[in-house]
C-alpha positions, 0 to 999 in steps of 0.5 A: 137172694141176689146170689142164688138166682143166678146160680140157679139159672147156672144150675139149669143151663149146666143141667140143660147141657147134660141132657143135650150131651146125653141126648147127643150120645144116645144119638150117635149110638152110645147105650148102658155102660158108654152113657153111665160112663159119659155120665160120670165124666159130666157130672163131675165136669158140672161141678167144677163148672158150678164152683168155679162160676160160683167162686167167680160170682162172689169174687167179681160181682162187684168189680168193673165190667172190664174185670168181670168180662175177663172173669168169664172168659177165665172161668171157661179157661179154668173149666176147659182145663179141669176137663182136661186134665180129668180125662188124661187122670182117666187116661181117656186121652194120652199124655202127649195129646193132654199136652198138645190140647192144653198148649191150644186151650190156653192159647184159646183161652188167652184170646178169649181174655183178650176179647173180653177185655177189649169188648169190657173196655168199650162197655167200660168207656160207654158208661163212663160216657153215660156217667159223665152226661148224667152229672153234667145234667145234674149240675144244670148244663142242659146242653149236654147230650151222650151221642152215638156209643156204639156199645150195643143196643141197651147202652145205646137204648139207655143214651138215646133214652138220656138224650130225649129226657135232657131235651124235654128237660131243656125245651120246658126250661127255656120255655119256664125261663121264657115265662118267667121273663114276660112276668117280670117284664109285664109286672114292669111295665105295669108298675109303670104304667100304674104310677101316671093314672094313680099320681094324677089322682093322688095329686088333684085329690090332695089338691081338693082336700087341702082347698088349693081349689075350691072354685066351681069350674076347677073342680068340675075340670078336677073331677073330669080328669079324676074320672079320665085316670079312673076309667084309665085304671079300670081298663087295664084292670080289665084287660089284664084280667081278661089276659089272665083268662086267656093264660089259663085258656079259659076261651077253651071251654068257650062253646058259644057261637055268634054270627060274624055280622053280629060281632062287627055290629057290636063293634061298629056301635062301640066306636061310633062316637069316636069316629063321628067326633073324628069324622071317620067313616067306619064301615064293614063289608063282609060279603057272603061270611056275614053269617059265619059262626065265630067266638064272640071273643073275636069281638073283643080282638076287632074292638081292639084293632078298630079302636086303634085305627080310630085312634090314629086315622087323621079326620076324613079317613077311613077304617074298612072290616073285611070278611074272606074266606080261605082253604080252611079259614076265615080272615078278619082284616081291619085296614086303615088310612092312618099314620102306619107303623114305624118299621123299627117298631113292628116286631114289638107291637105286640109287647105288653105295654110297648109304647115306641110304635104309635099304634101302642101310645095314647090313653089306652092301657097299652095291652089291647094288642098283645090281648089280642094276639093271645085271644087269637092264638088261644082260638087256634089262629093267628094275628098278622100286621102290615104297614105302610106310610099310608095306613096299616092293616090287621089280618085275624085268620082263625080256622073254620069249624 
């Protein structure tokens, strides 16, 4: 079937050529016997052409591009010489003229074969580059690119397709490796942070169980410490659960909306006790944006930021929540008069469990800022931070609906 289709195409094209030749003969005034004689000359030439092409197809179908391209030129030369021999044998062309035409035809055939070899070599080099790139990609070298080939539209299109595919695979692999690295770091940090409260619970439980402590004051102190450790574990588990929800894009399905004033009010209520214990002033200045609709998830973000600010602001300090409308976005900022963040720690404060920065240390689970950033990004916004020796300002920028 693979052989019949090209041969059928060849016969069809030859038949079209035959028809065109007869039409051209009729157009120049050939009639009757002349057309019959022309047909008698063309039909053997047609048979020779089909036969030569069929032989070339069978002989060179599986050869290289250079050989098969040269074979096409050879077929043209053979057909031309055969036609010339036929014309000479029929005495339509004199021997002298036939010799002269044969010399010219041989020269033209040599030039055609040379051009075919040169073209085939260029195509072969291009295909070699494509094959090399494919092999390199197969071995995992995703930085390999084919680049421009200068070898025709079809091969250029194939090269661009391979390069685009390699680019997409490289980007996907880089993202996968980044996610895997973050997962490993998260699991390592989580294992480390779980040890402290679990070790504390175990030690105190064994002390009580073994009767090492049995007086009421010590038992009450142990009970309080155990409760603190349990609450630390609960907070960590809650943060991890919400972090997983953010990673699974559960926020995308959120349709509820709340007024900014209500969201900020719930945050102020949540930190009221801690603020009063440190004699801090925690207030909000929402201005005309108090009725702006926003996602209820913003409450968790602001609660984490305000709780950090309260934890790291000295007594008699101030924590301020401000809201400002900017072109196309709403900015909600949490600013404090606390101890600030060291410049060397600033680039890493949003990493899970990062503890070197003052804003990430203390009794929390170490996921507050990470979770806040993930939530803000899931809402289509961004979370920025600026710090000085006398305070820190976290800015949440969200697109307006």
